[in-house]
Backbone as a ProteinNet text record, in pm:
[ID]
protein_1_A
[PRIMARY]
MTIFYAKKLNNGVNSLSEEESKHCALVLRHKNGDQIEVFDGIGGKHLAVLTLVNKKSCEFEIIKSEISPKKSFSIHLAIAPTKNMDRMEWLIEKLSEIGVDKVTFIQTKHSERKKLRIDRLEKKAVSAMKQSGNPFLLELSDLTPYNKFIDSVNSELKLIAHVDDSYKYIREALDPNKSTTILIGPEGDFSLDEVEQAKKAGFHATSLGQNTLRTETAGFVACCAVNFINNF
[TERTIARY]
84.6	194.1	275.3	315.9	391.6	528.6	566.1	695.9	789	911.6	1014.9	1133.8	1221.2	1341.2	1465.5	1555.6	1685.2	1787.5	1903.3	2005.1	2117.4	2196.4	2312.4	2272.4	2181.2	2134.4	2233.3	2239	2323.2	2239.9	2303.3	2231.3	2193.9	2254.1	2224.7	2119.2	2143.8	2051.6	2074.5	1966.4	1972.2	1891.1	1912.2	1841.8	1779.8	1662.8	1602	1669.1	1663.7	1715.3	1633.3	1684.3	1611.6	1475	1469.1	1341	1242	1288.4	1201.6	1162.8	1257.3	1230.7	1123.2	1130.5	1030.9	892.2	884.6	756	705.3	797.5	762.8	712.8	784.5	754.5	643.9	647.7	555.2	426.9	437.6	320	241.7	313.4	247.2	238.5	313.6	310.7	338.9	437.7	479.8	548.1	545.2	606.6	701.6	783.5	871.9	789.8	839.5	771	681	650.9	570	650.1	579.3	643.5	627.5	733.4	732.3	795.1	779.4	847.6	950.2	1069.8	1178.8	1230.8	1235.3	1295.4	1437.1	1531.2	1669.1	1704.9	1610.9	1632.8	1706.8	1754.1	1826.4	1759.7	1630.5	1553.7	1511	1558.6	1526.7	1401.8	1312.8	1195.9	1215.6	1220.5	1255.5	1145.4	1100.1	1007.8	1092.5	1057.8	1141.9	1056.1	1119.2	1052.8	1127.7	1054	1113.9	1163.8	1287.9	1345.8	1367.2	1367.3	1381.7	1313	1222.8	1146.5	1164.7	1224.6	1223.9	1236.4	1211.3	1203.8	1338.1	1447.5	1580.9	1631.4	1604.4	1656.5	1575	1501.4	1425.8	1510.4	1532.3	1612.9	1523.4	1573	1493.2	1585.1	1529.7	1599.7	1517.5	1586.7	1520.2	1477.3	1352	1297.7	1304.2	1268.8	1259.1	1289.1	1356.6	1392.5	1348.3	1311	1275.1	1348.2	1426.5	1504.6	1438.8	1400.3	1335.3	1440.4	1415.2	1512.5	1515.3	1630.7	1642.1	1573.5	1528.5	1464.9	1568.4	1518.9	1607.4	1650.4	1602.4	1635.2	1650.3	1697.9	1707.3	1671.9	1627.6	1590.5	1667.2	1740.7	1812.3	1759.8	1690.1	1637	1728.6	1771.5	1849.7	1761.5	1733.7	1632.6	1676.9	1642.4	1669.3	1557.4	1589.9	1484.9	1409.6	1281.7	1198.1	1219.5	1178	1188.6	1101.5	983.4	891	927.1	979	1024.7	910.5	789.7	675.7	657.7	686.5	672.8	778.7	899.2	1002.8	972.8	918.2	880.9	772.3	676	572.1	635.4	728.7	792.8	868.7	946.9	1024.8	932	821.5	724.2	672.4	633.2	576.2	681.6	802.1	907.9	944.6	939.6	964.3	857.8	734.2	623.3	632.8	680	683	816.2	908.5	1029.6	1147.1	1153.9	1272.1	1393.6	1507.9	1627.6	1707.3	1720.3	1806.5	1759.5	1774.1	1747.8	1869.1	1919.2	2025.6	1970.3	1991.1	1947.9	2061.6	2028.5	2131.1	2114.6	2228.6	2232.6	2252.5	2151.2	2156.6	2157.1	2167.5	2172.2	2047.8	1931	1804.5	1748.5	1830.7	1783.7	1728.6	1621.6	1557.4	1609.7	1676.5	1719.7	1866.4	1940.6	2083.5	2121	2025.2	2049.7	1932.1	1960.5	1856.9	1865.8	1751.4	1748.7	1732.8	1844.7	1839	1787.1	1807.8	1760.3	1608.6	1540.7	1394.3	1345.1	1413	1374.3	1401.4	1509.5	1540.3	1432.7	1381.4	1272.4	1147	1119.6	1005.8	1023.4	1146.1	1174.5	1154.6	1200.5	1184.3	1036.7	963.5	820.7	744.6	776.6	709.3	746.5	871.1	914.5	830.2	813.1	738.1	590.3	535.6	392.8	358.1	447.3	419	454.9	537.4	582.7	695.3	755.1	869.8	995.1	1062.8	1174.3	1305.2	1306.5	1428.2	1413.8	1506.2	1501.8	1556.1	1481.9	1525.4	1653	1757	1883.9	1879.9	1920.7	1919.4	2060.4	2090.4	2218.9	2193.9	2271.8	2254.1	2289.4	2266	2289.2	2427.5	2427.5	2550.6	2555	2666.9	2676.2	2643.7	2569.7	2522.7	2637.5	2741.1	2853.6	2918.3	2936.9	2999.5	2913.5	2781.9	2693.1	2691.7	2670	2653	2778.9	2894.3	3019	3041.2	2961.2	2982.5	2887.5	2787.1	2682.4	2732.3	2712	2753.1	2637.6	2514.2	2397.6	2398.1	2327.2	2316.7	2237	2135.9	2052	2048	2080.8	2086.8	1997.5	1899.5	1802	1796.6	1771.1	1745.7	1611	1518.4	1385.9	1393.8	1343	1353.5	1229	1181.4	1060.9	1095.6	1070.8	1099.4	1019.9	929.3	841.5	916.2	1040.9	1114.4	1174	1176.9	1236.6	1137	1191.6	1107.3	1035	910.7	839.3	910.5	909.1	990.4	960.5	836.6	802.5	885.5	912.8	989.7	1140	1182.2	1325.5	1373.5	1279.2	1314.6	1335.9	1418.7	1438.8	1422.9	1359.4	1342.5	1472.6	1474.1	1584.7	1719.3	1714.5	1837.6	1844.8	1966.7	1984.7	1963.8	1873.3	1831.2	1846.5	1911	1921.7	1847.4	1763.6	1683.6	1710.8	1739.9	1761.8	1633	1593.5	1476.7	1521.1	1490.1	1535.7	1443.1	1478.5	1396.9	1276.7	1196.6	1078.5	1115.2	1232.5	1275.8	1341.4	1341.4	1399.9	1552.7	1614.9	1758.7	1789.8	1906.3	1950.3	1990.3	1995.4	2035	2177.7	2263	2400.7	2403.2	2318.8	2313.6	2263.1	2167.4	2117.8	2230.6	2304.9	2415	2526	2552.4	2652.6	2611	2482.8	2432.3	2445.5	2413.3	2423.9	2568.4	2662.3	2803.5	2847.7	2778.1	2810.4	2734.1	2663.7	2596.9	2449.7	2391	2247.4	2168.2	2049.8	1959.1	1844.4	1814.3	1705.5	1571.2	1474.8	1342.9	1235.5	1112.5	999.1	905.1	840.9	740.7	599	583.4	449.8	434.2	315.4	289.7	275.3	223.9	202.2	330.4	346	459.5	427.6	509.8	483.6	565.5	509.5	587.8	705.4	806.9	927.7	895.8	822.7	794.2	702.8	611.5	525.3	608.3	700.6	786.8	869.7	925.2	1005.2	923.3	803.1	715.8	673.8	632.8	589.6	703	823.3	937.6	966.9	963.6	992.5	881.7	758.2	647.1	661.9	709.4	728.1	829.4	936.5	1037.5	974	894.5	826.5	734.6	657.9	562	630.7	742.9	813.2	871.6	891.2	942.6	832.1	706.3	591.6	600.7	645.9	665.1	554.6
311.8	314.3	184.9	130.4	6.1	22.5	-74.2	-72.7	-173.7	-128.8	-216.6	-217.1	-315	-325.3	-311.2	-224.4	-208.4	-169.9	-235.2	-204.7	-121.4	-62.3	18.7	129.8	213.6	323.7	439.6	515.7	634.9	755.4	870.1	993.8	1010	930.1	941.4	841.8	782	683.3	548.1	484.3	352.8	253.7	125.9	22.9	-80	-130.8	-243.2	-371.7	-476.2	-605.7	-657.3	-759.1	-814.1	-867.7	-932.1	-985.5	-873.6	-769	-655.8	-581	-571.5	-503.3	-576.1	-706.9	-786.1	-764.4	-759.3	-734.2	-593.8	-499.6	-359.8	-341.3	-399.1	-375	-463.7	-592.6	-687.3	-709.2	-713.4	-740.6	-612.6	-511.2	-385.8	-287	-313.5	-232.2	-82.9	-59.1	79.1	135.4	267.8	336.1	445.3	494.4	606.8	721.8	780.7	892	851.9	722.1	675.6	687.1	716.4	722.7	589.7	548.5	426	456.2	364.2	375.2	262.9	296.6	199.3	190.6	68.9	44.3	-7.2	40	-8	-117.3	-153.9	-262.1	-222.9	-98.9	-52.4	71.4	83.2	191	302.6	301.3	409.2	381.5	481.1	478	590.3	556.1	654.4	667	788.8	817.1	838	769.2	774.3	783.3	827	832.9	741.8	663.7	572.8	649.8	625.5	693.9	598.9	469.1	368.4	241.9	189.2	70.6	-39.5	-150.7	-272.2	-391	-510.8	-629.2	-673.2	-622.8	-659.3	-565.6	-435.6	-336.7	-208.6	-184.7	-59.4	40.7	157.6	260.5	367.7	428.4	530.8	632.2	750.2	853.8	887.7	907.2	935.6	1082.8	1104.3	1239.5	1285.1	1193.8	1228.2	1104.7	1123.4	1010.7	1035	925.8	928.7	813.8	844.4	742.7	711.5	587	544.2	520.2	567	544.4	398.7	353.8	217.1	204.4	83.4	57	65.2	74.9	79	-60.8	-161.8	-300.2	-376.9	-499.3	-583	-726.2	-801.3	-941.4	-1027.8	-1122.1	-1219.9	-1357.6	-1421.4	-1555.2	-1658.9	-1755.9	-1868.6	-1992.4	-2058.1	-2163.6	-2281.6	-2401	-2522.6	-2537.8	-2537.2	-2542.3	-2674.8	-2667.2	-2786.4	-2860.4	-2984.7	-3064.5	-3006	-2958.7	-2897.2	-2749.8	-2712.4	-2575.6	-2475	-2521.6	-2429.9	-2364	-2438.3	-2383.4	-2278	-2296.2	-2195	-2071.1	-2091	-1976.8	-1894.3	-1963.3	-1893.1	-1812.2	-1873.1	-1805.1	-1681.1	-1692.9	-1579.6	-1465.6	-1499.3	-1396.6	-1321.3	-1394.6	-1332.3	-1253.8	-1306.9	-1235.2	-1106.2	-1107.4	-984.2	-880.8	-925.7	-833.8	-767.6	-841.8	-784.9	-717.7	-713.1	-634	-703.1	-835.4	-906.2	-868.1	-856.1	-806.5	-914.4	-1031.2	-1133.7	-1272.7	-1366.2	-1508.1	-1588.3	-1671.6	-1765.3	-1906	-1989.3	-2128.6	-2210.5	-2291.8	-2365.9	-2517.1	-2584.4	-2730.2	-2789.4	-2859.5	-2916.3	-3069.6	-3130.6	-3276.8	-3341.1	-3282.2	-3340.7	-3270.1	-3195.8	-3122.6	-3218.8	-3173.4	-3254.3	-3222.8	-3112.4	-3067.8	-3028	-3070.2	-3041.5	-2945.7	-2912	-2816.3	-2721.3	-2600.3	-2498.2	-2434.3	-2391.3	-2304.6	-2162.2	-2103.7	-1972.5	-1865.9	-1885.5	-1787.1	-1778.6	-1891	-1890.5	-1813.5	-1833.1	-1763.7	-1613.8	-1576.9	-1434.5	-1366	-1436.4	-1380.9	-1359.4	-1452.5	-1437.2	-1314.5	-1293.4	-1178.7	-1047	-1041.1	-919.6	-893	-996.6	-981.3	-932.4	-988.5	-948.4	-806.5	-767.9	-631.4	-531.5	-559	-467.4	-467.4	-584.8	-595.3	-526	-537.6	-484.7	-337	-287	-148.2	-131.9	-242.6	-237.7	-211.5	-96.9	-61.8	-133.8	-218.4	-291.8	-437.2	-482.2	-618.8	-715.3	-822.2	-926.6	-991.8	-994.5	-1056.3	-1206.6	-1286.4	-1432	-1489.1	-1583	-1652.9	-1801.7	-1864.1	-2004.7	-2095.7	-2224.6	-2322.1	-2308.4	-2299.3	-2281.8	-2387.4	-2454.6	-2552.3	-2487.5	-2558.8	-2506.5	-2454.8	-2535	-2495.9	-2366.4	-2358	-2238.3	-2115.4	-2132.6	-2017.4	-1963.9	-2051.2	-2001.3	-1932.1	-1970.1	-1906	-1770.5	-1740.4	-1617.1	-1504.7	-1535.6	-1437.1	-1336.9	-1207.8	-1103.7	-1011.2	-1060.7	-980.8	-951.1	-844.8	-809.1	-913.2	-971.5	-1072.4	-1196.1	-1311.8	-1436.7	-1540.3	-1592.1	-1685.5	-1813.5	-1924.9	-2051.4	-2103.8	-2125.2	-2177.1	-2328.8	-2381	-2524.8	-2569.9	-2690.8	-2743.6	-2793.2	-2706.5	-2740.5	-2642.8	-2694.5	-2610.1	-2531.7	-2569.9	-2502.4	-2368.9	-2343.7	-2220.1	-2104.6	-1983.6	-1863.8	-1853.8	-1805.7	-1778.2	-1662.6	-1662.6	-1568.3	-1422.4	-1392.4	-1254.8	-1206.8	-1296.2	-1260.3	-1258.4	-1319.8	-1327.6	-1212.2	-1138.3	-1032.9	-897.8	-815.5	-676.8	-588.2	-471.4	-382.2	-314.2	-267.3	-186.4	-259.4	-388.1	-465.2	-545.2	-567.6	-660.8	-800.8	-876.5	-1005.3	-1116	-1224.9	-1343.8	-1457.6	-1527.3	-1637.6	-1764.4	-1873.1	-2003.2	-2085.4	-2137.5	-2224.6	-2356	-2466.2	-2596.3	-2662.1	-2782.4	-2857	-2920.3	-2998.7	-3062.3	-3152.1	-3212.7	-3297.4	-3220.5	-3088	-2996.9	-3010.3	-2922.7	-2931.4	-3051.6	-3109.5	-3213	-3144.2	-3220.5	-3163.1	-3110.1	-3177.3	-3130.4	-2993.1	-2975.6	-2847.6	-2735.1	-2766.8	-2666	-2624.7	-2721.2	-2690.3	-2611.9	-2645.3	-2570.9	-2425.4	-2403.9	-2267.1	-2189.5	-2254.7	-2188.2	-2146.5	-2233.7	-2200.4	-2084.5	-2067.2	-1957.4	-1829.6	-1829	-1707.8	-1698.1	-1806.5	-1806.7	-1843.6	-1782.3	-1814.5	-1898	-2008.3	-2094.9	-2033.1	-2045.6	-1987.6	-2078.8	-2058.2	-2138.2	-2052.8	-2116.8	-2048.3	-2086.8	-2148.4	-2183.7	-2333	-2372.8	-2511.5	-2602.5	-2550.5	-2632.9	-2649.4	-2764.3	-2787.6	-2728.4	-2636	-2563	-2621.6	-2610.5	-2642.6	-2545.4	-2584.7	-2502.2	-2361.8	-2351.1	-2218.9	-2136.6	-2203.6	-2133.2	-2078.3	-2159.6	-2116.3	-1995.3	-1998.5	-1884.8	-1757.9	-1769.7	-1652.8	-1598.5	-1687	-1645.1	-1574.2	-1629.4	-1570.3	-1429.1	-1411.5	-1279.1	-1178.4	-1225.8	-1137.1	-1091.9	-1182.1	-1146.5	-1033.5	-1036.8	-929.6	-797.7	-803.2	-681.6	-626.3	-714.4	-669.9	-603.1	-661.8	-605.6	-468.4	-443.3	-313.3	-220.5	-261.2	-181.6	-151	-247.9	-228.5	-301.2
1632.9	1536.4	1547	1434.4	1432.1	1497.8	1582.3	1649.6	1583.3	1555.4	1501	1596.6	1578.3	1661.6	1575.7	1620.2	1553.7	1659.9	1659.8	1760	1699.8	1787.8	1748.5	1650.4	1694.9	1611.1	1614.7	1503.7	1498.6	1456.4	1444.5	1415.2	1267.6	1181.1	1038.8	994	879.4	824.4	892	934.1	996.9	914	938.6	863.2	956.2	917.5	986.1	937.7	1017.7	975.9	858	791.6	677.1	719.2	835.1	882.3	913	981.4	1012.3	885	790.3	663.6	583.2	583.4	510.3	569.6	701.8	768.6	736.8	735.4	708.5	565	469.6	328.3	273.2	307.5	246.3	326.1	458.1	541	569.8	617.1	653.5	537.8	431.7	309.9	336.1	419.3	443.6	319.1	309.4	195.6	243.7	152.8	185.1	242.6	351.6	414.1	529.1	541.9	655.4	784.3	892.3	1023	1095.4	1163.1	1242.8	1377.8	1471.6	1600.9	1608.2	1652.1	1658.5	1801.9	1856.5	1987.2	1965.3	2047.8	2034.6	2135.5	2223.6	2319.1	2444.6	2451.4	2570.5	2630.5	2606.8	2668.7	2576.2	2451.5	2358.8	2276.5	2273.6	2185.5	2084.3	1956.5	1854.5	1748.9	1730.9	1621.7	1496.9	1387.4	1267.5	1141.9	1034.1	904.3	808	732.7	635.8	514.1	475.4	359.2	242.1	269.6	164.2	211.6	130	169	64.9	107.2	25.5	119	68	153.2	209.6	156.9	204.6	313.8	295	389.9	384.9	492.3	503.2	581.2	520	584.8	645.2	753.6	822.4	888.9	916.1	991.7	1115	1225.5	1352.8	1358.4	1397.9	1412.5	1557.8	1646.8	1789	1872.7	1984.1	2070.3	2213.8	2279.4	2421.7	2489.4	2592	2661.9	2796.3	2815.5	2939.9	3047.6	3169.7	3277.8	3320.1	3368.2	3417.4	3553.5	3584.6	3712.4	3825.1	3947.7	4065.1	4107.6	4036.7	4068.8	3938.1	3946.5	3826.6	3862.7	3760.8	3780.4	3681	3733.7	3652.2	3691.4	3600.9	3625.6	3562.6	3643	3592	3604.2	3492.1	3492.7	3407	3452.3	3374.8	3271.5	3142.5	3040.1	3039.7	3009.2	3002.8	2871.4	2868.2	2745.8	2635.7	2672.5	2577.5	2560.4	2443.5	2422.9	2414	2384.6	2382.7	2518.3	2623.5	2758.7	2787.1	2733	2749.8	2665.2	2547.3	2463.7	2532.1	2592.8	2669.8	2782	2853.8	2966.1	2920.4	2813.5	2764.3	2723.3	2660.7	2621.9	2743.7	2847	2966.6	3046.1	3054.7	3127.7	3056	2923.8	2847.7	2879.1	2885.7	2911	3047.6	3148.9	3284.4	3317.4	3221.1	3240	3306	3297.7	3349.1	3264.7	3328.5	3260.8	3188.4	3251.6	3191.7	3230.2	3137	3164.1	3118.8	3208.8	3174.8	3190.6	3091.4	3098.9	3158.3	3258.1	3331.3	3313	3310.6	3297.7	3436.2	3487.3	3621.6	3615.8	3731.2	3738.4	3679.4	3705.3	3659.3	3535	3465.2	3346.9	3241.5	3175.2	3071.8	2931.8	2915.9	2782.6	2786.8	2683.6	2678.1	2565	2478.3	2370.6	2358.1	2310.4	2294	2156.5	2104.9	1988.7	2042.3	2085.6	2150.1	2054.1	1922.7	1825.2	1823.9	1841.3	1847.7	1969.4	2081	2203.8	2192.7	2125.8	2105.6	2021.8	1921.5	1840.8	1925.2	2016.4	2106.6	2195.7	2242.6	2329.4	2254.7	2130.5	2050.3	2023.9	1987.4	1959.2	2081.7	2198.4	2322.3	2362	2338.7	2367.9	2289.4	2160.3	2074.3	2110.8	2139.3	2170.7	2301.3	2400.3	2533.7	2548.8	2457.6	2471.2	2571.1	2614	2704.2	2620.5	2637.7	2549.6	2580.2	2683.1	2718.6	2673.5	2590.8	2540	2644.1	2668.4	2759.7	2706.6	2789.9	2750.1	2779.1	2682.3	2697.4	2688	2777	2772.7	2755.9	2667.4	2634.2	2752.5	2735	2841.7	2904.4	3036.9	3113.8	3223.7	3242.3	3351.9	3486.3	3567.9	3696.8	3783.4	3798.8	3885	3836.7	3707.2	3649.5	3673.2	3660.7	3675.5	3818.3	3916.8	4053.5	4105.2	4052.3	4095.6	4028.2	3924.1	3848.1	3887.1	3968.7	4000	4103.6	4074.8	4171.2	4207.9	4199.1	4236.4	4386.1	4423.3	4565.4	4643.5	4578.6	4643.4	4554	4613.4	4536.4	4604.9	4529.9	4584.9	4502.1	4569.2	4500.8	4550.1	4456.5	4492.2	4501.2	4611.6	4636	4711	4679.2	4743.5	4883.5	4981.4	5121.2	5208.2	5289.4	5371.8	5479.4	5506.6	5614.4	5569.8	5439	5389.5	5393	5402	5397.4	5263.2	5268.9	5144.9	5074.4	4943.5	4866.9	4902.4	4935.5	4972.2	5090.7	5184.2	5303.8	5277.5	5168.5	5137.6	5050.3	4992.2	4896.9	4964.3	4903.6	4945	4821.6	4836.2	4720.5	4680.5	4556.6	4503.5	4504.1	4474.9	4469	4339.3	4292.1	4180.4	4236.2	4173	4227.8	4124.7	4164.6	4080.8	4148.7	4070.5	4124.6	4044.4	4113.9	4050.6	4054.9	3938.7	3928.5	3865.7	3933.1	3886.5	3786.1	3740.8	3644.6	3714.1	3638.8	3696.3	3814.4	3811.1	3921.7	4035.2	4026.5	4124.7	4127.4	4202.2	4222.5	4311.3	4293.3	4386.5	4517.3	4625.2	4754.1	4747.5	4672.6	4656	4586.7	4487	4415.6	4505.4	4589.9	4685	4779	4828.6	4920.4	4850.1	4724.8	4647.4	4632.6	4606.1	4590.4	4721.3	4831	4961.8	4989.2	4954.5	4975.5	4887.3	4773.3	4681.9	4717.5	4830.7	4877.5	4845	4794	4765.1	4890.2	4902.6	5012.8	4958.2	5024.6	4979.8	5016.5	4925.1	4947.8	4890.3	4934.2	4889	4804.3	4706.7	4624	4664.3	4781.8	4829.9	4850.6	4896.3	4932.2	4810.8	4701.4	4582.4	4501.1	4439	4350.4	4213.6	4168	4043.9	3928.9	3808.8	3690.1	3680.9	3608.4	3598.2	3548.7	3438.4	3382.2	3473.4	3544.7	3639.6	3754.8	3804.2	3914.1	3873.8	3752.3	3706.3	3696.5	3645.1	3630.8	3766.6	3856.8	3990.7	4064.7	4056.6	4126.6	4076	3944.4	3887.7	3919.6	3919.2	3957.4	4102.1	4188.5	4329.1	4344.2	4264.5	4270.1	4224.5	4118.8	4072.2	4179.5	4243.6	4345.2	4464.3	4508.8	4624.6	4591.4	4459.6	4415.7	4363.1	4384.2	4336.9	4188.3	4112.2	3968.3	3891.4
[MASK]
++++++++++++++++++++++++++++++++++++++++++++++++++++++++++++++++++++++++++++++++++++++++++++++++++++++++++++++++++++++++++++++++++++++++++++++++++++++++++++++++++++++++++++++++++++++++++++++++++++++++++++++++++++++++++++++++++++++++

């Protein structure tokens, strides 16, 4: 059954966005009375029936709802975006599929990009949510100065990945059932000053292995490690 996304659902008549409506009416050619599945992005899977179909606004009523429980842990990835946005779009797609909760893009000393098209990334997150069947929409936050971000984090476990063989491998640094924030730097890595700033803010430095990873690979590997330690 086709999955659509709509937020802030109520008990009466609801509407798909114009973009979702256009896909519903023109691409999939749904008609009044057809059943669809609607995700609300916060854990709800709703079986619905279409009551009005047009390319501007498709209306529907909910027949049955299923609410997915939240995980016992959470993953917040803070990452310096790459110059090539295709690589960030790939990352957002994969993080959505594996159930990461939030991504914040950070501006660091060696950052390659100073502006983002966050709307494009949000569309990737919605598409991946629907494709994967994950009812929780990945939350995205636009570029944030590094100093401001590290001082705002209140996760139970705070890690910064840095290329240094003396640090514990991430598997040894993780604990299950905890809210976890992980910092991933740009291709030039974090500066030593930034690493020290993070440590003073309560972050623990960790390693992702002997090989030097691309930024998006490092972000994906780190988030997968959190899932693995939680048997997720």
